[in-house]
N, C-alpha and C positions, 0 to 999 in steps of 0.2 A: 316394309322390311319386317321379317319375322324375328322380333327381338329375342323371344324365348329360344328360338332355334340357333341363332348365330351368337347370342350373348355379346354382340358388338353394339353396345348401346351408349357410346360416348355422347351422342346428341341428346339422349335422354338424361344422362348425368348433367350435362350443361343446362338443359331445360329445368331440371330439378334445382340446380344451384341458383338459377336466376329467378325462379318463380314460386317455388314451394316453400312454405313456412312449416318446418318440422316441429314435432311436439318435444318438449323437454330438452331442447338443444340450444346451446349458444351458437349462433351462426357465424360469428366472426372468423373462426378457423376455416370456413368454407370459401373465404376469399382467396386462400392459397392451397387448400386441400379439397379433395373431392368428397361430397356427401356419399354415404353408403346407400346403395340401392339393392334391396333384396328382390331377386328376380324370380326365384322358384323355390318351392318347398315340397318335400316328400318324406312322410313319416316323421322322424325326429330331426331331419336335416334341412337346411336352407342353403341356397347359393347366392352369392352377391354378383355385382356386375363384372367382376374380374374372373368369375367362374369358381371362386374359392368356396369350398364346402365348410359348413359349420354345423356342429351339433347344437341345437337350440335347447338350452336348459331353463328357459323362461317362457316357453309356450307363446311365442310371438312378441316377446318383450314385456308383456304385462299380464301374464297368467291367464291366457285366453284360449289357446288352441289345444283343448284338453284331449281330443282324439287324434291329434297329429295332422300333418299336411297331406294333401292329395287325395282326399276321400271322394272318389267319383260318385258314390251313391248319394252323398249329400248334394253335390253339385247338380247331379241329374234330377234329384227331387225338386231342387229350387228352380231349375230350368223348366221342368214340366209344370210346376205351379205358376210360374210367371206367364207362361203361354196361356194357361187357363184363366187365371185372374191374378194380376200383379198387385192390385191395390183397391181397396175401398175403405173409407174412413171407418174406424172402429165403432162408430155409432150404429153400424150394422155388424153382424158376425161374418165369419169366414169358416170354411171347412177345416183348414189346417189350424186355425185359432182354436176351434172347439176341440179338435182331436188332441192337440198338445196340452191344452188346459186340463183335460181329463187325465192324460198320461202323467202330467206333472203332479197334480193333486193326489194321485194314487201313491206317490212317493212321500207325501207330506200329510200324514194323519193329523186331523184337527184343523187343517186349512181348507178353504172352500172356494175362494174366488180369485181369478187372475185378471189383472189389469195390464194390458200390453203398452209398452212404449219403446224407446229407441236406445237408451243408454242407462248405465248404472246411476249416473247423476240424476237423470230424469226420474227413474224409478224411485229413488230416495226422496226427491222433491215431492212426488205424489203423496208419499206418506205424510210429509210435513204439512201439506195442504189439507189432507184428510183430517189430521189431528187438530189443526186450527179450525176447520169447519165443525168438527165435533165439539170443540170448546165453545164455539159461538152458539151452536144449536142446543147443546145439552147441558152446558155449565155456565151459561150467562157470560161467556167471554173469559171465564177462569179456566184453569188447567190448560193453558196455552203454551207454557214453557216446555222446552225440549232439552233433555240432558244428553250430553255426548261425552265421550271419554278421550282424555289426553292420549295422543299418538294414533288414534283411529282416524280414518279418512273415509269420507262419504260422497265425494264428488267435487266437480270443478265449477259449478255455478256459484253465484254469490251466496245463495241461501245454503247450499250444501257445504260450502266453505265455512259458513257460519257455524256449522255443526262439525267442523274439522279440527282435530286435535294436533295438527302438525303446523307449527308456527311458520315455517319457511314456505309451505304451500299457500298459506293464508296471507303472508306479508305483502303489503302494498295494494291489496285489493279491497280494503275497507273503504267506507264504513259498511259493516255487515248487518244482516237482518237481525233485529232485536229478538230477545226471548230465548236465546240458546245459552246454556249454562254447562260449564265443563266439570267433569268428575275425574278423579285420579286414574292413571293407567294401572295395569295389573301385571307389569313385568317384574317378576320376582328377582331376576338378576340385578335389576335396578331398584331394589327394595327401598321405598320411601318411608317405611315404618320400621326402623332398625330394631326396635325393641319387641316387635310383634312375633309371637311364637307361631301363630297361625296366619300366614300372609293372606290367604284367601279371605278369611274372616275380617282381617284388618282392612282390606280393600272394600269389602261390603260395608263395614262400619263407616269408612270415610265417605262412601256414597250416600249412606243414610244421613250423615251429618250435613251434606249438601242439600238433600231433600228437606231436612228440618230447617235449615237456614233460609231456604227460598220459600218454604211453606208448601206442604203436600197438596193443598188445594189450588196451587198455581201450576202444578206440573202435570202435563198430559202424557208425556212419552219419555222413555229411555231408548236411545238409539246406539247400538253397539255392533261391532264386528264379532263374530264368534271366535275367531283367531285374528288378531291384528295383523294386517299385511304390511303395507309400506312404512308403518311406524316401527318396524323391527321384527316382524314374524314372532308375535307374542302369543304363546299358548296360555290359557288361563290357569291360575293355581287351583288346587283342590278346594272344592266347596264354593268357589266363586259364583258359578252360574246358579247353583241352588240358592245362594244368598240373594242374588239379584232378583231371581224369580219371586222369592218371598217378599222382598221389598215392593215389587210391583203389585203383589196381591194385597199387602198391608195398606198401601197408600193409594190404591186404585189408579195405578199408572200403567198405560199401555206399553208393551214391549215390542220393539222393532229390531229384528236381526238383519243386518246388512250382509248378505251372502254373495255380493257381487264377485268377490274373488273365490271364496270357499265353495260356492255352490256347484252342483253337478259333478261331484266326485272328487274334487281336488284333495280332500282330506281323507278319502277312503270310505266315506258315507255319502249319500246323495247330497246332504247339507251338513255344514260344520256343526250347527247347533244340535244335530241329532246325536252327537257324541255325549251330550251333557244332560239329556232328558228335559230340555227346555220346551216350554209351550208358548210360543210367541203369538202376538196379535197381528203382526206384519212380518213378512219376509220379502226381501228384495234380492234380485239376481240379474246378472247380465253376462259378461265375458264368456264363461264356459257353456252357457245355455245352448248356443249353436256353434261353439268352438271357433267363432270368428268367420264362419262361412256366410253369415248374414247378420245384420244388425238387429238385435232384439233384447229387450229387458222386460222383466215381469215384476209387478208389485202384487204380492199374494196376501190375502187377508182371511180372517175367520169369517164365518157367516154372521157372527154377532156384530163385527165391525160393519160388514156390508149392510146389514139390516138398518143401521142407523141412518143410512142414506136413502131409504125408501119408505120410511114409516109415516111420512106426511105427504102423500101424493098431491094434495090440494095446494101445497106451498111450492111455487115455481122456483124457489131458491134452496129447497131442501136437499136436492140430489147433488151428486158430485159433478159440478159444472166445469169439467176439465176435458181437454182433448190433447192427444199427442198425434200430430199429423202422421208421422211414420210408424206409429203404433198400428196403423192400418195396413202396413206392408205384409203381404202373405209370405214373402220369402223367409222371414224370421222364424215363424212357427213351422214352416215346411222343413227348414234346415234343422230346427230343434228336435223335431220328431225323429229324424234319422240319426241325429247325434245321440239321443237317448237310447235308441235301439242298438247302436254300436256299443255303447257303454254296457248295456245288458248282455248282448250276444257274445261279446268278447271278454266278459267278466273283468272289466277294467276297474271296478271298485276293489275287487280282490287283489288284482295286480298292483293297484295303487298302494294298498296296505302293505303288501309284501315288499314291494320295491322301496316304499317309504322307510320301512324298518331297516332294509339293507343299506339305503343311502345314509340314514341317521347313524348307522354303525360306521360307515366310511368317514363321516364327518367327525365322529368321536375319535377315530384313529388319527385324523388330522390334528385334533385337539391335543392328543398325546404327543404328537410329533412337533407341533409348532406352538411355542409359548404365546404367540400373538393371537391365537384362537382362545378367546375367553369363555365363550358359551356357545353351544349348539342347541337348537330347539326346533320344534315344528311338529306337524302331524300329517301322515300320508305323504304325498309328493308336494308338500308346502313347507320348505325347510329354510333355516337361516343359520349363519355362523357369525357371531359378533366378534370383531377384532379389537384388541386392546393393547395398549403399550405395556401395561403391567397387570398381571392377574390379581394381585393383592389390592391395588388401588382401583382397578377396573377403569382406569383412564382410557378413553377411546383413542384409537390411532387417528392420525390426521386423515381426513376424508380423501385427500389427494392420493394417499397410499392405498386406500381402499379402491379408488378408481384405477390406480395403477395395476392392481390385481385383476380387476375386470378387463382392463385393456390388454394385459398379458394373455389372459385366457382367450380373448377375441383374436389376438394375433396368432394364436395357436389353434384356432378353429373350434373354440367352445364359447358359446354366448351364455354368460351368467348375468345376474343382476345385483344391485346393491341399493340400500336405502338412499334416496336421492331427494334433496331439497325437502327434507322432512322435519326433524327436530334439530335445532342448532347444536352443533358439537357432537351429535349422535347419528350422523350419516355413516355409520361404521359396521353395518351388517350386510354380509353377502347373502344373496337371496337365490334360492333354487326352486323352480316349479316346472320340471320337465313334463312333457305330455304323459298321460296315464298309460300309454302304450310302451313306455321305456323298459329296457331290459337291464340286467346286471352289467352286461358289457357296456351299454350306454353310460351307466352311472359310474363304472370304473374309469371310463375316459373323462367324464365330466370332473369327478373329484380328483383324478390324476392331474388334470390341467390346473386345478386350484392348488394342489400340492406343489407342483412345479412353480406356479406363479408366486406363491407365498415364499418359497425358497429364494427366488430371484429378487423379489421386491424387498424382502426383509433380511437379506443376506448380511 
């Protein structure tokens, strides 16, 4: 049966219900209700098993499909590459791997080496392993601690959860990998330094206090998202990144920017850190690298980092003794090459910036209309609206009501997101991350659906 042609897929629905374990979903309701099957996508739209059309305002649910659905040139490039060579372990090179690495590094001045793997979690874990090996080989086992920020998220493995600042994502999965230390978040709307006149400086000072408490000679890395994603869409306050960079220089701490969400145009620049003049030692990326057309992630380093793994060729333990099986798949870089070309040829960075400003304006209009909208924030097409019971106290609304807004939008053909199993009591931010191809008409429909949902849910 041609399921895509007929859209008559009840047998598929039943097979899914019986056999598939979905992500981030409680399955008890599927005992009496159907799971949703997404059958087809084109541009900004997707269709489910009932043939219902939805505008996708979260790029595949998790900030991934940056260039939109149905890109035949990406699919064709992947198909052609698979026929020629589908896989060889990354212990050897490949043509698309070499081409994409050069294209990527051209967008990242100061960075020099690309290590391929399969997912954002894996890309981040590579950094942690590199830092631990540097600690062993260069610092006598010292400088092995890794700082991470409250509300940030870096992956789903036990060790990346150890660097995760979202208590609900971490809950019940311990004990965790030792040597990870939390620093405060930088969400000014939730200012934890009430007397601070300069919030950015206060966050940097609090970070330095953690460094001094732990001992600078024990800390090898600070790992941060450029803009916090699932922890509430948090843009950094003025002066924050300059201060973090200065701390890294002062205490000889390596800086790791996790661009898994922000990378490849999501914020209007190729990478989120490029808004702030940051010079990282490591940058990791996944999701938008190939817009979901193939699995790929990259751990990118400076040459100085890379050199530390080849300076003693006589020592069989001195190089990076790591492999990612599916880092050898050629489909990933083949898709990534076309994905990057599309972003360039269609001026999607410019569109992202313009449409992001337009959407932020629409969200501010919502804030003027609905008292339940306490704060709107973001950069490019990476935006959030935090919902509160009271603007003066900033008490969050019940997350069931937040999910009711998401559900109302879904029922009316618009897929939006919300912070989910993140920080207890603060799963109250609506999240938007439409494809970089979106138009004003798309955004009017998306925000219009949110407007109507807020009216119905909080009537």
